[in-house]
C-alpha positions, 0 to 999 in steps of 0.5 A: 071484160070480154078480153078476161072472158076470152082468157078464162076459156083459153087452153093456157088458163085451162093449163095453168089453173088446172095444173095440166102438163098437156093441152087437151089437143095432145092428150088420148081419149079413154078407150072406154068410159070410166066408172064415174062417167056422167055419161055412163048409165049410173052417171050424174045426169046434172054433171052430164048437162053441164059438161055437154054445154062445155064441150059443144060450146068450149073445150073437150072434157078431162076425165076426172077419172084419170087423175083430176086435177092432173088428168092424162086423158080426155073423158070417153063419154063427152067424146063420143057425145061430140063426135055424134054432134059435130057428125050430125052437124056436117063437121065430121065426115064420120063419128070416130076418133080418127075422122076427129083427129083428121078434121082437127089436124085440117083445121090446124094447117089452114 
């Protein structure tokens, strides 16, 4: 059962199950929050809390405003939240996209 759970959370499963053409690590982040972003002023707080639990423990969030299920970008609101949390935890030196990219590249090389 644990092996099934690992597969279901894997980037390969996400690509297959959601018809994605790229893994999340290769997708650009939206420049600004889309009008339906759960992290925006008028966003659904229920959806936001579900997304938060996923982006802190499992994966980045695709932006549904960029063409779900064939999303082309990652969610700006979710990334901003990740940047703040990972910076506070000491994973990122600065809460910026540039620091995220450098840290990701460093971790991949290890």
